[in-house]
C-alpha positions as CSV (number, residue, x, y, z in Angstrom):
1,M,-39.3,172.2,82.3
2,R,-35.9,173.6,83.4
3,Q,-34.2,170.3,82.0
4,C,-36.1,170.5,78.8
5,R,-35.0,174.1,78.2
6,Q,-31.3,173.3,78.9
7,I,-31.8,170.6,76.2
8,Q,-33.2,172.8,73.6
9,Q,-30.5,175.1,74.0
10,L,-27.8,172.3,73.9
11,L,-29.6,171.3,70.7
12,S,-29.4,174.8,69.3
13,T,-25.9,175.3,70.0
14,F,-24.8,171.9,68.5
15,R,-26.9,172.4,65.3
16,A,-24.9,175.7,65.1
17,V,-21.6,174.4,65.7
18,V,-22.2,171.4,63.1
19,S,-23.5,174.0,60.5
20,R,-20.3,176.4,60.8
21,L,-17.9,173.1,60.8
22,I,-19.7,171.9,57.5
23,I,-19.3,175.4,56.0
24,F,-15.2,175.3,57.1
25,V,-14.9,171.9,55.8
26,V,-16.5,172.6,52.3
27,V,-14.5,176.0,52.1
28,V,-11.4,174.2,52.6
29,C,-12.0,171.4,50.5
30,N,-12.8,173.9,47.5
31,L,-9.9,176.0,48.3
32,L,-7.3,172.9,48.1
33,M,-9.2,171.9,44.9
34,I,-8.5,175.4,43.4
35,F,-5.0,175.6,44.3
36,T,-3.9,172.1,43.4
37,S,-5.7,171.3,40.4
38,S,-4.4,172.3,36.9
39,P,-6.5,174.3,34.6
40,T,-8.7,172.1,32.4
41,P,-10.9,172.7,29.7
42,M,-14.8,173.2,30.5
43,A,-15.7,169.9,29.0
44,T,-12.9,167.9,30.4
45,A,-13.5,166.2,33.8
46,S,-11.4,167.3,36.9
47,P,-9.0,164.5,38.7
48,G,-11.6,164.9,41.9
49,D,-14.5,164.3,39.4
50,S,-12.8,160.9,38.4
51,V,-12.5,159.8,41.7
52,M,-15.9,160.4,42.5
53,L,-17.0,158.6,39.4
54,A,-14.9,155.7,40.1
55,Q,-16.3,155.7,43.5
56,T,-20.0,156.0,42.9
57,L,-20.8,154.4,39.2
58,Q,-22.4,151.1,38.9
59,P,-19.6,148.4,38.4
60,S,-18.9,147.4,34.8
61,E,-15.6,146.5,32.9
62,A,-14.5,149.9,32.7
63,S,-15.5,151.1,36.1
64,K,-13.7,148.0,37.7
65,K,-10.4,148.9,35.8
66,T,-11.1,152.5,37.1
67,D,-11.4,151.1,40.5
68,E,-8.3,149.4,40.4
69,A,-6.2,152.3,38.8
70,I,-7.2,154.5,41.7
71,I,-6.5,151.7,44.1
72,Q,-3.0,151.9,42.9
73,D,-2.3,155.4,42.6
74,V,-4.0,157.1,45.3
75,D,-2.6,156.7,49.0
76,G,-5.3,155.4,51.1
77,T,-6.3,152.4,49.6
78,T,-7.9,150.9,52.6
79,L,-10.5,153.6,52.5
80,I,-11.2,153.2,48.8
81,R,-11.7,149.5,49.1
82,E,-13.8,150.1,52.2
83,Y,-16.2,152.5,50.3
84,I,-16.4,150.6,47.3
85,S,-17.4,147.3,48.9
86,K,-19.7,148.6,51.8
87,A,-21.6,151.3,49.5
88,R,-22.2,148.5,47.0
89,K,-23.3,145.3,49.4
90,G,-24.4,147.0,52.7
91,S,-26.4,149.9,51.6
92,I,-29.9,148.2,51.0
93,S,-30.3,147.0,54.5
94,S,-29.2,150.6,56.0
95,V,-31.5,152.2,53.5
96,F,-34.5,149.9,54.7
97,T,-33.9,150.7,58.1
98,I,-34.0,154.3,57.5
99,F,-37.3,154.1,55.4
100,F,-38.8,151.9,58.1
101,L,-38.3,154.6,60.8
102,T,-38.9,157.7,58.5
103,L,-41.6,156.4,56.6
104,G,-42.8,153.1,58.3
105,P,-45.4,151.9,60.5
106,L,-44.4,152.7,64.0
107,K,-45.5,156.3,64.1
108,I,-48.8,155.7,62.1
109,V,-50.9,152.8,64.1
110,P,-51.7,155.0,67.1
111,I,-52.7,158.2,65.4
112,F,-54.6,156.0,62.7
113,V,-56.4,154.4,65.6
114,S,-57.2,157.7,67.2
115,L,-58.6,159.2,64.1
116,T,-60.8,156.1,63.3
117,A,-62.1,155.7,66.9
118,N,-65.7,156.7,66.1
119,A,-65.4,155.1,62.2
120,D,-67.2,152.0,61.1
121,D,-65.0,149.2,59.6
122,T,-65.9,150.1,56.1
123,L,-64.9,153.7,56.4
124,R,-61.5,152.6,58.0
125,K,-60.7,150.5,55.2
126,K,-61.5,153.2,52.7
127,M,-59.1,155.5,54.9
128,A,-56.6,152.9,54.7
129,F,-56.6,152.3,51.1
130,R,-56.9,156.0,50.2
131,G,-54.0,156.9,52.3
132,F,-52.0,154.0,50.9
133,W,-52.5,154.9,47.1
134,I,-52.1,158.6,47.7
135,S,-48.7,158.6,49.9
136,T,-47.4,155.8,47.4
137,L,-48.0,157.8,44.1
138,V,-46.6,161.0,46.0
139,V,-43.5,159.3,47.6
140,M,-42.8,157.7,44.1
141,L,-43.2,161.0,42.3
142,I,-41.0,162.9,44.7
143,S,-38.2,160.3,44.5
144,L,-38.0,160.5,40.7
145,V,-38.4,164.4,40.4
146,G,-35.8,164.7,43.2
147,I,-33.3,162.4,41.2
148,E,-33.7,164.6,38.3
149,I,-33.0,167.9,40.4
150,V,-29.9,166.6,41.7
151,D,-28.8,165.5,38.4
152,K,-29.3,168.8,36.9
153,Y,-27.3,170.7,39.5
154,G,-24.5,168.2,39.3
155,I,-24.4,167.6,43.4
156,P,-21.4,165.3,44.1
157,I,-22.3,162.2,45.9
158,S,-20.3,163.2,48.9
159,A,-22.3,166.5,49.3
160,L,-25.5,164.4,49.1
161,M,-24.1,161.8,51.8
162,M,-23.1,164.8,54.0
163,A,-26.7,166.1,53.7
164,A,-28.4,162.9,54.3
165,G,-26.0,162.2,57.1
166,I,-26.8,165.5,58.7
167,V,-30.7,165.2,58.4
168,L,-30.6,161.6,60.0
169,F,-28.5,162.7,62.9
170,L,-30.3,165.9,63.9
171,V,-33.8,164.0,63.5
172,S,-32.7,160.8,65.3
173,L,-31.2,163.2,67.7
174,G,-34.3,165.2,68.2
175,I,-36.4,162.0,68.5
176,I,-34.4,160.7,71.3
177,M,-33.9,164.0,73.1
178,T,-37.9,164.7,73.4
179,Q,-38.2,161.7,75.4
180,Y,-36.5,163.7,78.3
181,G,-39.2,166.3,78.1
182,S,-42.8,166.6,78.9
183,A,-45.0,164.1,77.0
184,A,-47.1,165.4,74.1
185,P,-51.2,165.0,74.6
186,P,-52.5,162.2,72.6
187,P,-54.3,163.4,69.5
188,S,-58.1,163.7,70.0
189,S,-60.6,161.5,68.2
190,P,-62.8,163.3,65.6
191,E,-66.6,162.7,66.4
192,N,-67.5,162.3,62.7
193,P,-64.6,161.0,60.5
194,S,-64.5,161.3,57.2
195,L,-62.2,160.8,53.9
196,D,-61.2,164.6,54.4
197,L,-58.7,163.3,57.0
198,V,-57.0,161.1,54.7
199,V,-55.0,163.8,53.3
200,T,-54.2,165.8,56.5
201,P,-53.5,164.6,59.0
202,L,-53.0,160.9,57.9
203,I,-50.8,161.3,54.9
204,F,-49.2,164.8,55.7
205,P,-47.5,164.5,58.3
206,T,-48.1,161.2,59.8
207,I,-47.3,158.7,56.9
208,L,-44.9,161.2,54.9
209,T,-43.0,163.4,57.3
210,P,-41.2,166.4,56.0
211,Y,-38.0,164.8,57.0
212,G,-38.8,161.6,55.3
213,I,-39.6,163.2,51.9
214,A,-36.0,165.0,52.2
215,I,-34.3,161.6,53.0
216,V,-36.0,159.8,50.1
217,M,-34.7,162.4,47.6
218,L,-31.1,162.3,49.1
219,I,-31.1,158.3,49.2
220,M,-32.6,158.0,45.8
221,S,-29.8,160.3,44.2
222,I,-26.8,158.7,46.4
223,L,-28.0,155.2,45.6
224,K,-28.4,155.7,41.6
225,K,-24.9,156.9,41.8
226,V,-23.6,154.0,44.1
227,I,-25.6,150.9,42.6
228,G,-26.4,152.3,39.0
229,H,-30.3,152.3,39.2
230,E,-33.0,153.5,41.5
231,V,-35.3,150.1,41.0
232,L,-34.3,148.5,44.1
233,V,-35.0,151.8,46.0
234,L,-38.4,152.0,44.5
235,G,-38.9,148.3,45.6
236,L,-38.0,149.4,49.1
237,L,-40.3,152.1,49.1
238,M,-43.1,150.1,47.9
239,V,-42.3,147.3,50.7
240,I,-42.6,150.4,53.1
241,M,-45.9,151.3,51.8
242,V,-47.3,148.1,51.7
243,L,-46.3,147.5,55.6
244,N,-47.9,150.9,56.2
245,L,-51.4,149.8,54.6
246,L,-51.2,146.4,56.6
247,S,-50.6,148.5,59.9
248,M,-53.6,150.7,59.2
249,L,-55.8,147.6,58.5
250,Y,-54.8,145.7,61.5
251,A,-54.0,148.9,63.8
252,R,-56.3,147.7,66.5
253,Q,-55.0,144.2,66.4
254,I,-51.5,145.6,66.6
255,L,-52.2,147.8,69.7
256,K,-53.6,144.8,71.5
257,V,-50.5,143.2,71.3
258,L,-48.0,145.9,71.3
259,K,-48.9,148.8,73.4
260,P,-47.8,152.3,72.8
261,S,-45.1,152.3,75.1
262,I,-43.7,149.2,73.4
263,L,-44.0,150.9,70.1
264,K,-42.1,153.8,71.5
265,V,-39.2,151.7,72.9
266,I,-39.0,150.1,69.7
267,G,-38.9,153.5,67.7
268,L,-36.1,154.7,70.2
269,V,-34.0,151.7,69.6
270,L,-34.2,152.4,65.9
271,G,-33.7,155.9,66.4
272,M,-30.2,155.2,68.0
273,V,-29.6,153.0,64.9
274,Q,-30.4,156.0,62.3
275,L,-28.4,158.0,64.5
276,S,-25.5,155.9,64.0
277,L,-26.2,155.6,60.0
278,G,-26.1,159.3,60.1
279,I,-22.7,159.6,61.6
280,T,-21.3,156.9,59.5
281,W,-22.5,158.8,56.3
282,I,-21.1,162.0,57.5
283,F,-17.8,160.4,58.1
284,T,-18.0,158.5,54.6
285,A,-18.4,161.9,53.0
286,I,-15.5,163.4,54.9
287,R,-13.4,160.3,53.9
288,M,-14.2,160.6,50.0
289,E,-13.4,164.4,50.3
290,V,-10.1,163.4,52.0
291,L,-9.5,161.0,49.0
292,V,-10.4,163.7,46.4
293,I,-7.8,166.0,47.8
294,R,-5.1,163.3,48.4
295,S,-5.6,162.5,44.6
296,L,-5.0,166.0,43.5
297,L,-2.2,166.7,45.9
298,T,-0.3,163.5,44.2
299,S,-1.3,164.2,40.6
């Protein structure tokens, strides 16, 4: 118990420090933009916006020329080339890993087995298919609505990547640190299971976790700017939802092969990967702000 309290105190302190550091970085970046940029009309894009657009829009003839111009004009060409190439080529595999951990079947299998312990095969299949369709419709709707909200407020891609990186980092850190505390008791099996259990607790918060929904909104907005369209992300979400359906239909067979302890270890390994991805996204957002500031100072 004492060790668990110390870990919780360290997490609280770390979150406070990270929040203050982010506020400081944002304030400094905004001040530098204000004092180094020349006054422009309301409808004219600032130099910082040009750099951000050149890094985020879908590659076309115009955007390729813009990228080449920025690479020639801005000091820090390695960072720009690295971001443009990696964001467009390696983002899909990273996003699939994140979706698999935050929305995937690892956490669903043991809970679904517990909820349907006293149910017959027909009820299990009905719960699995109903949970699949409802969760799929909800996550697709949230994804599309989230893009419109972000576009409406004009949030830059660096802020989106910073927010997504922080959420990934804190969620992964919490998952890893909870392994040092006392184990949570397994969920109790209802005596008379019914379809009322599909919405709660099967879909919310088991399949669609709060942090998973937030990550989906952020990633959809980021990749729409980086790749240029959201079809690939919707396809990845559909793949994850199908995997969830299969894991519910064959949950008992899966637990016979993969014990809960093995699933826990796999989750921890993927948690470390997600933690690293979160840190990488935070650093990428900082790099982008540095490039914007450099372009303003040299313009």
